[in-house]
N, C-alpha and C positions, 0 to 999 in steps of 0.2 A: 512337656508338661507345663512349662512356664507360659507358653502361649495360651493354654486353656485357662490358667489363672488370670492372665491379663484380660482374656475375653469375658470372664465372669464380672469384671469391674466395669466394662463398657456400658452395659444397659443401665445400671444404677447412675452412672455419671451422666449419660445422655438424659435420663429422666430428670435428674437434678437441674441440668441446664435448661431443659424444656420448662420445668415448673418456675424457675427463676425468670426466664424470659417472659412467660405468660403473666406472671405477677407484675413485672415492670411495664409491660406493654398494654395491659388491660386498662382502659380509661375508667376513672371513677373508683379505683381501689387504692387504698393506701398500703403501707408496709404490713399492717396487721390483717389485711384482706377485708377490711370493712368498706362497705359501699356507702357513698355519700360524701359530700364535702360541705364545709361551712365557708362561705365566701363573705368576707367583710369588704366594704368599700375601701378603696385606697385611702390611706391615712397620711395626711401631710402635717399633722400636728396642729392644724388650725382649729378654730372653733373655741369653745369655752376653755378657759384656763383650768386645767386639772392637774393636780399633783398625783400622778398615777400610783405612787407609792401608798397613798391613803387607801386604795382599794385592797392592797395586801394587808395593811393594818386592820382594815374593817373586817376582812375575812378571818383574821386571827382573833379579833375581839368579839365577833358576833357569837352570842350564846346559842348553841344547838343542842337538841336532845340527842340521845344515843342513836336514834334512828335517822338523824340528820335534819330534823325539822327545826325551823327558827323559833327561838323562845323570845317572845315580845315582852320585855320588861325594862327596868331602869338600866340594866347593862347594855341593852340594845340602844337605848337613847344616848348613853355615854359614848358608845362606839360611833353612832351616827353623828353626834356633835363633833367628835374628834375628826371624823372624815370630812364633814361638811366644811371644816376650816380650810381644807385644801382645794376647794372648788369655788369657781366663780358662779354667779347666778345671773340670769337663768342658764340652764344647761340646754344647748341645742339638741334637736332630735338625733342627729348623727352621733353625737357624743353619748347621749342616753343609750342608744342602741349598743355602742361599744362597751359602755359600763355594764349594761345588762348582760351582754355576752360574756364578759370577763368574770363577772360574779357567778354566772351559771356554770362556767367552766371550773371555777375555783371551789365551789360549794356544791352540795347536792342540788340538782337543777331547781326544784321547787323552792328551796331555801334561798338559792341565789336570786331567783326571780323576785321573790318576796322582799329580800333585803334590798335589791335594786329599787323596787317601788318605794320602800320606806326611805331610802336615801334621797330619791327625787322629791318625795313629799317633804322630807326634812329640809332640804335646801330651799324649797318653796316657802316652807314655814319660817325659816330664818329670814328670808327676804321680806316676807310679810311683817315680821316683827321689826325689821329695820325701817320700814316705811313710817312707823309712828315716831313723831318728834318728841313725845314725852313717854316716860316709862309706863308700861301697862299695869293695871291693877291685876290681882290674881284672878278675879272673875273674868276680866277681858282676856287674859292669857289662856285660861281654861277654855274659853269660847273659841279662841284662835286655834288651840290645839285640837279641839274636837272638829273644827271645820276642815283641818288638813289631814287628820288621821282617822276620823270617826270617833265616836264617844268611847267605845270599848278599847280600841288601840291607844287612844290618847290617855285613858286612865292607866293602862298597863305601862306605857312608856314614862309618864310624868307623875304618877301618883306620889312617889316618894319625894320628889322635888317640891311638888305642890303642897304636900303635907308639912314639909319642913318650913316652907314659906308661910303657910297658915299658922303654924305654931310660933314662928318668930315675929310675925307682924300682923296677923289677922287677914281676913279675906279681902279687904279693900286696899291693902297697902301695895306699894310698888313691887313688881316682880324683878326689878333690876338687881336687887341685892343678892340674888342667887345665880347671877350670870344669865338670866333669861330676858333681860331687858335689851335695849338697843346697844349695838356695839359700834 
């Protein structure tokens, strides 16, 4: 009777071994059985200087709706400003691809891609601001913001800062007093 009990266990054990071997030996499958792989170019750490921790902080601070869509407002601008501090400009294409990939993995895909694009535009915007030898007027700053983000996004991102600047010093005064001038 004990040999028949042992015989009852052999088929399930063989089946388990066969399934495990098939999963391990089948190319293109991962442990979860999903087909496809994402391959990033080998990374030697060269390229633009990036404090990779800023991407974690950006993902933590980026405002999202309940459904995972990016909310474009002053909170987004503050998160972008804090993150851009940890990045050299310009950002090479390889580094941009890596940043985009990491943000898409850390956030819902569309929000990650959108946030990556905003981050790249923000670093370009900061670099453009730095090229000016004298502080920009609010009108010039708003023009620069619209040129980098589009009128609608620029208004959503910078409306509060620009309104405070306008209230403090008028439309033609220097934008440097709110931290938007050259650094």
